[in-house]
Every structure is written in structure tokens, then in C-alpha cells.
C-alpha positions as a printed Julia matrix, in Angstrom:
246×3 Matrix{Float64}:
   0.0    0.0     0.0
   1.44   3.35   -1.11
   2.17   5.75    1.77
   0.69   8.65   -0.21
  -2.67   6.88   -0.44
  -2.79   6.22    3.29
  -2.65   9.98    3.83
  -6.04  10.39    2.18
  -9.43  10.42    3.87
 -12.87  10.77    2.3
 -15.44  11.76    4.9
 -18.41  11.85    2.52
 -18.81  10.05   -0.77
 -21.33   8.27   -2.95
 -20.89   4.96   -4.68
 -21.0    4.43   -8.45
 -22.68   1.68  -10.47
 -19.42  -0.2   -10.97
 -18.45   0.28   -7.3
 -15.05   1.54   -8.45
 -14.58   4.02   -5.62
 -15.58   1.76   -2.75
 -13.42  -1.05   -4.16
 -10.44   1.3    -4.42
 -10.88   2.81   -0.93
 -11.33  -0.64    0.6
  -8.21  -1.97   -1.13
  -6.09   1.01   -0.07
  -7.53   1.07    3.48
  -8.48   4.75    3.2
 -10.71   6.09    5.97
 -14.01   6.9     4.29
 -17.76   7.21    4.78
 -20.18   6.18    2.04
 -23.75   7.41    1.84
 -26.58   4.89    1.36
 -29.52   6.7    -0.22
 -31.69   3.65   -0.85
 -31.99  -0.1    -0.35
 -30.06  -0.92   -3.52
 -27.02   1.05   -2.35
 -27.32  -0.36    1.16
 -27.41  -3.93   -0.18
 -24.22  -3.19   -2.14
 -22.32  -1.34    0.57
 -23.22  -3.09    3.83
 -21.39  -6.36    2.98
 -18.3   -4.45    1.8
 -18.21  -2.28    4.91
 -18.36  -5.35    7.14
 -15.16  -6.63    5.51
 -13.03  -3.66    6.58
 -12.44  -1.35    9.53
 -11.79   1.69    7.3
 -15.21   2.19    5.68
 -18.15   3.73    7.55
 -21.69   4.03    6.2
 -24.3    6.74    6.56
 -27.93   6.65    5.5
 -30.7    9.19    5.26
 -33.45  10.61    3.1
 -31.85  13.31    0.96
 -33.81  16.59    0.69
 -34.22  16.0    -3.06
 -36.19  12.85   -2.2
 -38.17  14.18    0.76
 -41.41  13.78   -1.19
 -40.69  10.19   -2.24
 -40.02   8.39    1.03
 -41.22   8.17    4.61
 -38.82   7.72    7.51
 -40.21   4.25    8.14
 -39.06   3.24    4.64
 -35.43   3.77    5.61
 -35.51   2.58    9.22
 -34.21  -0.95    8.45
 -31.13   0.64    6.87
 -30.72   3.38    9.48
 -30.58   0.74   12.2
 -27.55  -0.84   10.49
 -25.43   2.29   10.04
 -23.66   4.51   12.55
 -24.27   7.9    10.88
 -27.42   9.65    9.62
 -27.11  11.63    6.4
 -26.84  13.26    4.21
 -30.0   15.05    5.31
 -31.08  18.67    5.26
 -32.82  21.22    3.08
 -32.12  22.65   -0.38
 -33.66  25.6    -2.22
 -31.14  25.65   -5.08
 -30.97  22.24   -6.72
 -34.5   20.87   -6.18
 -38.14  21.92   -6.48
 -39.36  19.7    -3.63
 -41.46  21.99   -1.38
 -39.46  23.29    1.58
 -42.3   22.36    3.93
 -41.92  18.69    2.95
 -38.15  18.93    3.2
 -38.29  20.43    6.68
 -40.75  17.84    7.95
 -38.55  14.96    6.78
 -35.39  16.71    7.98
 -36.7   17.22   11.51
 -37.97  13.65   11.73
 -34.48  12.42   10.94
 -32.84  14.92   13.28
 -35.06  13.66   16.09
 -34.24  10.03   15.26
 -30.49  10.72   15.15
 -30.52  12.68   18.4
 -32.51   9.96   20.15
 -30.21   7.18   18.89
 -26.99   9.14   19.46
 -25.96   8.89   15.81
 -24.01  11.84   14.36
 -25.44  13.64   11.33
 -24.11  14.73    7.94
 -25.86  17.9     6.75
 -26.86  19.09    3.27
 -27.48  22.84    3.51
 -27.67  24.32   -0.01
 -29.48  27.66    0.08
 -30.94  26.91    3.52
 -27.9   27.52    5.67
 -29.49  29.99    8.1
 -32.62  27.87    8.57
 -30.65  24.69    9.2
 -28.29  26.36   11.66
 -31.37  27.32   13.71
 -33.11  23.94   13.42
 -30.19  21.82   14.59
 -30.07  23.75   17.88
 -33.27  21.89   18.83
 -31.59  18.49   18.42
 -28.33  18.13   20.4
 -25.88  16.03   18.43
 -22.57  15.95   16.58
 -22.9   17.54   13.12
 -20.79  17.43    9.97
 -21.63  20.08    7.35
 -21.0   18.53    3.95
 -19.3   20.63    1.22
 -20.41  24.0     2.65
 -20.51  26.35   -0.34
 -22.14  29.58    0.8
 -20.33  32.83    1.5
 -22.88  33.53    4.25
 -23.84  31.81    7.48
 -20.59  29.96    8.14
 -20.11  31.47   11.6
 -23.49  30.14   12.75
 -22.24  26.58   12.31
 -18.73  27.24   13.64
 -20.25  28.62   16.86
 -22.16  25.34   17.27
 -18.88  23.41   17.07
 -19.86  21.65   13.83
 -17.4   19.71   11.73
 -17.02  20.62    8.04
 -15.87  18.76    4.96
 -13.81  20.54    2.33
 -15.49  19.7    -0.98
 -13.57  18.81   -4.15
 -13.85  22.41   -5.42
 -11.35  23.96   -2.96
  -9.15  25.3    -5.74
 -11.99  26.98   -7.67
 -14.74  28.0    -5.21
 -14.28  31.06   -2.94
 -16.93  29.74   -0.53
 -15.05  26.47   -0.03
 -11.8   28.39    0.37
 -13.53  30.42    3.09
 -14.35  27.21    4.96
 -10.72  26.11    4.74
  -9.51  29.46    6.04
 -12.02  30.09    8.82
 -12.95  26.71   10.3
 -10.63  25.54   13.11
  -8.3   22.77   11.98
  -9.72  20.36   14.58
 -13.13  20.56   12.87
 -12.07  20.01    9.26
 -12.31  16.93    7.06
 -11.86  16.25    3.35
 -14.45  14.75    0.99
 -14.87  13.85   -2.67
 -18.68  13.46   -2.73
 -18.02  10.56   -5.1
 -16.61  10.21   -8.6
 -19.62  11.86  -10.29
 -19.28  14.99   -8.16
 -15.57  15.16   -8.87
 -16.28  14.85  -12.6
 -18.71  17.77  -12.28
 -16.01  19.91  -10.64
 -13.16  18.9   -12.96
 -15.29  18.67  -16.11
 -13.57  15.46  -17.14
 -13.81  11.72  -16.6
 -12.48  10.61  -13.23
 -10.95   7.2   -12.59
  -9.15   6.0    -9.49
  -5.86   7.63  -10.51
  -7.47  11.02  -11.18
  -9.36  10.72   -7.89
  -6.15  10.03   -5.98
  -4.26  12.87   -7.66
  -7.05  15.39   -7.06
  -7.51  14.44   -3.42
  -3.79  14.76   -2.81
  -3.85  18.16   -4.53
  -6.62  19.2    -2.14
  -4.52  18.0     0.79
  -1.51  20.03   -0.35
  -3.64  23.16   -0.79
  -5.27  22.76    2.61
  -1.9   22.16    4.28
  -0.61  25.43    2.82
  -3.69  27.32    3.99
  -3.31  25.96    7.51
   0.49  26.37    7.47
   1.1   22.69    8.16
   3.14  19.99    6.48
   1.11  17.38    4.62
   2.12  14.83    7.26
   0.9   17.11   10.06
  -2.37  17.7     8.22
  -2.79  13.98    7.63
  -2.44  13.23   11.32
  -4.91  15.98   12.21
  -7.53  14.92    9.65
  -7.34  11.27   10.65
  -7.82  12.29   14.26
 -10.78  14.47   13.32
 -12.31  11.62   11.32
 -12.01   9.09   14.13
 -13.36  11.62   16.63
 -16.46  12.42   14.57
 -17.36   8.95   13.34
 -18.38   6.32   15.91
 -16.15   3.3    16.44
 -16.18   0.9    13.51
């Protein structure tokens, strides 16, 4: 196993039809958390996750699908994972009514708080609203790929964790997260191969994934004035502190 690869972490990602990413991360023993959005993905990922100590799973009803599912539909999967998410609200990328999104979001927040399962948040366009809502449900929160120039302080003050999305080198809002969030609350994510392809505007295989994630690590290390090795140690510690024992 290449030492460079062991420096990587991927705190939030989605699988692909060929399961290329999960196969690669499992083989290289890279700390990662995959999102299960439905039964098909759960059936694929649960057996793989049980074969390794380096892959965690999350599950939740995404705000884009808040009008398609009920919480009870996902309960059998939620009971088998240690993290709830990604869940939240979105007024940018979906037309699902915000009232339906909020109802489903709060049901899942209540479930996660009651079960003591940390939460991964999707906040697009609803940052202020979500920062207020989560105050009602004490828990450990990870804000996924925060990409707004407003509202960041509201989450920092609640001691939330944040993932740096794959657009660090091109998005001022993601750069702001890297600059302003304390180093002990930062993680790195890819959001999966499809998301990385969207950012890079090119096909992404395992080699491109690895190169881009390392580039993100180098950039973040410079921002935080750390060596890559120091950053690696910090991010791994952050990961293991946020995610429950595997």
C-alpha cells in the first residue's frame, strides 16, 4: 500500500454503479464514509463495509427525495449504520417543497438525536434555517461541502465539523471554509466520482481521484500552514473523533 494513499481520507462520498470508488478505498484502506440513499445502495455497501475497519456508512433521506419516502421506509437501513445523512434542506438544486423537506429533515434529526448517531448535513441555500433547526436536536454535526459565503459562523459557533469539498481550488466559498474553520473541525471529501467529474469537467478514474484528493490535501496544508504529514495526522484524528467506532 502506497504511503501517499494512506494519507487520504474521504469523509463523505457516494458509490458508483461499478463500485469503483468503494473497491479502491477498501483496497487502499483509506478512511471513508459512504452514503446509502436507498436499499439498492445499502445492499451493495453493507457487505463491503463489514469486511473492513476503514469504511463507515451513513444513510438518510436526501432533501431532493423528501417527497418520495417516509422515515419508516429507511428505518431498516438506518438501524444498520452509525451515521445519519446526508440530510437537510435545499432551495437551489430541487423543487421539492421546503415544507416537505423540513418535515422529513426534523424527523431524521429527532431520530439521530434519540439514537446518538451523528449527522451529515446538506445545507444548499438553507444555511441559516438549518443552523437554527439543529439547535433543537443536540448532536454531533458534519456540514457537507459547505458552499455559501454567508452563514458559516453560525455553524462554527455550534462546534460543527465541516468537509472541504472537491472544489477547494476553484470555489471562494469552499476556500472560506478552509480558512475560517478551526483545523480540529475540518475533514476532506470527494462526494463521489460523479461529483468530482462535475467539478473537474472530465472523466475521473481511481488515478485522477487520488491525484485530485492529494492536490486538495496540499492546498489545505498550505492554507493551515502545516506539512502534509501534520495535516494527515490531524484529519485522521478528526475523522475518528467524529465517526463512531467501527
